[in-house]
DOLO-451585 format. One line per 8 residues: for each residue x, y, z of N, C-alpha, C. Coordinates in steps of 0.1 Angstrom, whole numbers. Layout:
# residues N
X/Y/Z/X/Y/Z/X/Y/Z ~ ...
//
This chain:
# residues 192
-375/-1157/356/-356/-1153/348/-351/-1147/366 ~ -340/-1144/357/-329/-1147/372/-329/-1134/375 ~ -323/-1129/378/-316/-1114/380/-307/-1114/373 ~ -291/-1118/367/-289/-1117/358/-298/-1112/346 ~ -302/-1118/341/-312/-1114/323/-319/-1110/334 ~ -329/-1103/339/-331/-1093/337/-321/-1082/337 ~ -314/-1082/344/-308/-1067/342/-304/-1070/327 ~ -298/-1075/323/-297/-1074/302/-308/-1070/298
-323/-1074/306/-328/-1075/298/-334/-1059/297 ~ -329/-1055/309/-335/-1034/316/-321/-1031/309 ~ -309/-1032/307/-301/-1023/296/-303/-1027/287 ~ -305/-1033/281/-314/-1038/261/-319/-1020/257 ~ -333/-1026/269/-344/-1017/267/-339/-1001/265 ~ -329/-999/284/-326/-987/286/-314/-980/276 ~ -307/-985/268/-302/-983/260/-308/-981/241 ~ -317/-988/242/-326/-983/231/-335/-976/228
-346/-975/239/-347/-958/245/-339/-951/243 ~ -328/-947/248/-321/-939/249/-318/-933/240 ~ -311/-940/227/-312/-938/211/-321/-932/210 ~ -331/-938/209/-340/-924/202/-343/-918/205 ~ -345/-916/220/-343/-908/228/-336/-896/226 ~ -323/-894/222/-309/-893/217/-312/-884/196 ~ -320/-897/194/-317/-884/179/-327/-879/179 ~ -340/-881/189/-357/-874/188/-345/-852/193
-341/-857/203/-330/-848/210/-328/-837/199 ~ -319/-842/188/-306/-838/181/-321/-836/171 ~ -326/-836/160/-342/-833/156/-343/-817/158 ~ -352/-819/173/-354/-806/186/-344/-798/178 ~ -329/-799/183/-321/-791/187/-315/-786/169 ~ -313/-797/162/-313/-787/147/-323/-777/139 ~ -340/-779/144/-345/-772/139/-353/-760/147 ~ -346/-762/160/-345/-751/168/-332/-739/160
-320/-742/161/-305/-737/154/-315/-727/146 ~ -320/-739/132/-323/-735/120/-336/-726/125 ~ -349/-725/133/-352/-711/130/-348/-703/136 ~ -338/-705/145/-335/-689/151/-326/-683/147 ~ -325/-694/131/-315/-684/127/-314/-684/111 ~ -328/-683/113/-334/-684/103/-329/-671/83 ~ -330/-657/91/-320/-644/89/-309/-648/77 ~ -295/-659/92/-284/-662/79/-292/-669/75
-294/-678/74/-291/-690/64/-308/-687/54 ~ -314/-684/54/-315/-668/43/-330/-685/43 ~ -336/-688/57/-349/-695/49/-360/-687/50 ~ -356/-674/58/-372/-663/52/-374/-655/35 ~ -364/-663/29/-366/-660/19/-370/-672/10 ~ -367/-682/13/-377/-695/4/-392/-698/12 ~ -398/-702/-4/-412/-708/-5/-421/-722/-1 ~ -423/-728/4/-419/-742/7/-438/-746/-4
-433/-755/-9/-448/-759/-17/-461/-772/-10 ~ -469/-763/-4/-476/-781/5/-490/-786/-11 ~ -484/-788/-23/-495/-792/-26/-503/-808/-19 ~ -484/-818/-19/-489/-833/-8/-500/-829/0 ~ -495/-821/8/-504/-816/25/-515/-815/18 ~ -521/-801/11/-533/-804/10/-540/-819/-3 ~ -535/-819/-7/-539/-837/-13/-537/-846/-3 ~ -526/-851/7/-533/-855/19/-542/-854/25
-548/-839/35/-560/-840/42/-567/-837/31 ~ -572/-835/16/-587/-833/11/-591/-817/9 ~ -582/-809/10/-581/-796/6/-570/-787/-2 ~ -589/-784/-16/-583/-772/-21/-578/-761/-25 ~ -567/-764/-37/-560/-748/-35/-565/-738/-47 ~ -573/-726/-32/-576/-724/-44/-570/-715/-59 ~ -573/-718/-70/-566/-712/-86/-562/-702/-82 ~ -544/-701/-88/-545/-679/-88/-555/-675/-91
-551/-660/-80/-563/-646/-91/-549/-634/-92 ~ -552/-637/-112/-542/-622/-108/-547/-618/-119 ~ -542/-607/-120/-541/-586/-128/-530/-581/-134 ~ -532/-582/-146/-528/-575/-148/-527/-560/-147 ~ -509/-559/-140/-508/-540/-140/-493/-537/-141 ~ -502/-525/-152/-490/-521/-162/-476/-533/-167 ~ -468/-533/-170/-457/-542/-174/-459/-553/-168 ~ -463/-559/-159/-464/-566/-151/-478/-575/-143
-477/-590/-133/-486/-593/-133/-481/-598/-115 ~ -491/-592/-112/-500/-597/-99/-505/-604/-95 ~ -501/-615/-85/-513/-628/-84/-518/-632/-75 ~ -523/-633/-71/-521/-643/-53/-527/-657/-52 ~ -517/-664/-45/-515/-679/-48/-521/-685/-38 ~ -531/-694/-42/-531/-705/-24/-537/-698/-13 ~ -542/-688/-22/-546/-680/-14/-543/-672/1 ~ -534/-670/-1/-527/-674/10/-506/-651/5
-504/-655/-5/-495/-657/-7/-496/-649/-25 ~ -492/-636/-22/-490/-623/-30/-476/-624/-43 ~ -479/-621/-53/-466/-630/-62/-471/-611/-74 ~ -454/-607/-70/-452/-600/-82/-445/-609/-96 ~ -450/-608/-107/-457/-619/-119/-445/-631/-108 ~ -437/-640/-108/-432/-646/-101/-422/-652/-92 ~ -424/-637/-86/-412/-633/-72/-429/-633/-62 ~ -421/-637/-49/-439/-646/-41/-432/-627/-31
-439/-619/-31/-433/-611/-23/-442/-610/-10 ~ -453/-615/-4/-457/-610/5/-470/-618/8 ~ -479/-619/24/-489/-629/31/-500/-613/23 ~ -511/-623/19/-522/-608/14/-535/-629/13 ~ -544/-614/30/-552/-618/31/-568/-620/14 ~ -566/-634/13/-578/-633/-1/-590/-628/5 ~ -593/-624/-12/-594/-622/-23/-590/-612/-24 ~ -576/-610/-41/-573/-605/-40/-585/-591/-49
-584/-582/-47/-599/-577/-58/-589/-567/-67 ~ -581/-563/-69/-574/-558/-74/-558/-552/-74 ~ -551/-553/-82/-537/-543/-86/-538/-540/-97 ~ -531/-519/-95/-524/-513/-104/-512/-508/-105 ~ -506/-498/-113/-496/-492/-119/-498/-478/-118 ~ -481/-471/-110/-485/-463/-116/-475/-455/-112 ~ -472/-446/-115/-455/-440/-122/-448/-444/-107 ~ -440/-453/-110/-426/-461/-94/-438/-466/-85
-449/-475/-87/-454/-483/-75/-462/-488/-83 ~ -461/-496/-75/-474/-512/-79/-485/-509/-66 ~ -497/-509/-68/-503/-518/-57/-514/-526/-57 ~ -525/-536/-50/-528/-546/-51/-535/-542/-36 ~ -544/-545/-43/-559/-545/-26/-563/-554/-29 ~ -562/-563/-11/-561/-576/-10/-573/-576/-1 ~ -580/-575/7/-588/-588/16/-595/-573/18 ~ -590/-566/29/-591/-551/32/-579/-541/36
-573/-542/28/-558/-536/30/-552/-531/18 ~ -536/-531/17/-537/-524/2/-522/-526/7 ~ -508/-532/-5/-499/-536/-1/-496/-529/-18 ~ -480/-523/-13/-474/-510/-26/-463/-517/-25 ~ -457/-517/-37/-447/-526/-40/-435/-511/-52 ~ -427/-522/-49/-416/-514/-60/-413/-518/-75 ~ -413/-509/-84/-412/-518/-96/-401/-526/-104 ~ -397/-532/-91/-382/-546/-89/-395/-551/-84
-409/-555/-74/-419/-561/-73/-413/-562/-59 ~ -404/-556/-47/-402/-553/-31/-412/-543/-22 ~ -420/-550/-12/-429/-544/-9/-423/-534/-2 ~ -430/-523/1/-434/-511/5/-440/-504/18 ~ -449/-510/17/-454/-511/33/-468/-519/30 ~ -472/-525/42/-490/-525/41/-495/-513/42 ~ -513/-513/36/-517/-498/46/-528/-510/41 ~ -533/-504/56/-544/-505/65/-559/-499/52
-567/-506/56/-585/-494/52/-583/-485/60 ~ -587/-470/49/-585/-458/57/-598/-462/71 ~ -603/-455/79/-611/-457/90/-623/-453/85 ~ -613/-442/78/-634/-435/70/-639/-441/54 ~ -634/-459/49/-645/-458/43/-651/-470/41 ~ -663/-468/41/-672/-475/54/-680/-486/38 ~ -684/-502/41/-686/-506/38/-669/-517/37 ~ -678/-529/27/-668/-541/24/-658/-529/13
-643/-530/9/-636/-525/0/-641/-540/-7 ~ -643/-531/-28/-644/-545/-37/-641/-543/-49 ~ -631/-531/-52/-622/-528/-65/-609/-517/-61 ~ -602/-518/-71/-593/-511/-65/-592/-506/-90 ~ -585/-488/-85/-588/-487/-99/-576/-472/-97 ~ -571/-465/-104/-566/-452/-110/-573/-444/-113 ~ -571/-433/-110/-582/-417/-117/-563/-410/-113 ~ -558/-410/-128/-555/-393/-123/-537/-404/-116
-535/-393/-107/-523/-402/-95/-526/-408/-87 ~ -538/-409/-83/-547/-415/-75/-555/-431/-77 ~ -553/-435/-57/-562/-445/-63/-573/-447/-57 ~ -582/-453/-67/-591/-453/-64/-603/-461/-59 ~ -607/-468/-41/-614/-472/-45/-628/-483/-37 ~ -635/-486/-48/-648/-489/-45/-653/-501/-33 ~ -662/-494/-22/-665/-499/-14/-684/-503/-20 ~ -686/-508/-10/-699/-513/-9/-708/-504/-14
-705/-493/-2/-713/-483/2/-708/-472/-7 ~ -698/-468/-6/-697/-457/-15/-678/-459/-25 ~ -675/-445/-39/-661/-440/-41/-657/-438/-35 ~ -642/-443/-33/-632/-430/-23/-619/-431/-40 ~ -614/-419/-31/-602/-414/-41/-594/-412/-33 ~ -582/-422/-31/-566/-421/-17/-554/-416/-26 ~ -548/-412/-17/-535/-405/-26/-523/-418/-16 ~ -521/-425/-23/-510/-435/-18/-499/-423/-6
-496/-409/-13/-479/-406/-5/-489/-399/7 ~ -498/-397/9/-503/-382/12/-513/-394/26 ~ -515/-407/25/-533/-413/26/-539/-404/31 ~ -543/-392/21/-555/-384/25/-569/-393/15 ~ -580/-388/12/-595/-397/14/-603/-387/10 ~ -601/-382/-2/-613/-381/-8/-624/-385/-18 ~ -632/-375/-15/-644/-381/-27/-649/-382/-39 ~ -649/-381/-43/-650/-391/-55/-652/-376/-67
-642/-380/-75/-641/-366/-80/-631/-374/-99 ~ -643/-380/-104/-637/-383/-115/-631/-383/-138 ~ -626/-365/-127/-624/-361/-149/-614/-363/-145 ~ -608/-368/-143/-597/-383/-154/-599/-396/-157 ~ -613/-395/-159/-614/-408/-156/-612/-418/-151 ~ -620/-430/-140/-611/-436/-136/-604/-459/-144 ~ -591/-461/-146/-595/-473/-148/-592/-481/-134 ~ -608/-492/-142/-608/-501/-126/-598/-513/-132
-591/-519/-123/-580/-530/-124/-593/-545/-123 ~ -587/-555/-143/-594/-563/-145/-587/-579/-147 ~ -589/-583/-136/-591/-595/-133/-580/-599/-150 ~ -570/-613/-152/-572/-621/-163/-564/-630/-158 ~ -560/-636/-171/-548/-648/-170/-534/-647/-171 ~ -527/-649/-162/-515/-647/-172/-508/-652/-180 ~ -499/-650/-189/-495/-660/-200/-489/-676/-193 ~ -493/-685/-203/-493/-698/-203/-484/-702/-192
-470/-696/-197/-458/-698/-188/-458/-691/-176 ~ -457/-678/-173/-457/-674/-155/-472/-683/-146 ~ -483/-689/-157/-498/-697/-150/-487/-712/-142 ~ -477/-713/-155/-475/-727/-151/-460/-729/-136 ~ -454/-715/-138/-451/-715/-120/-457/-707/-115 ~ -468/-699/-114/-474/-702/-101/-482/-712/-97 ~ -487/-725/-104/-492/-732/-102/-476/-745/-90 ~ -466/-744/-95/-458/-749/-86/-455/-751/-81
//
């Protein structure tokens, strides 16, 4: 190979490699800008479905868990996303253990935390399991205007306004949240 042919060969490959690297750099710039401006582009309000990725890797998506709370359905989809009817609300550590409606408030009990929502399904706050609770939280109910937390070792009354944890007084009775199947239309929307 002569010097001129070698030079042309290197020049061609230099261009090809340069174009490939330039395309990768452009892709990195675009994704970097998108990640840096998620709120401006409202990307933090969009949820992606990874059904094809789960299928590709052989991961089975758990079926949705749903609880009727007043007029709404609170569901856990994919083992991690909490839904208020068909509105994705917040991340929630599986399993969903219950959901109840109170005046002006909805509360969902995830694995070891509570999530409170407005009547429109907007997140109010996440409440960690009170440290005085012994055992694993298992169920959520309502007695009067207070929440009832059933743990593996005891039951507790919890006031969501003051965060006060009391011993049980079930004079008002307890309405325990019960899992159920949402209406067909909502179930189909949740599985998309």
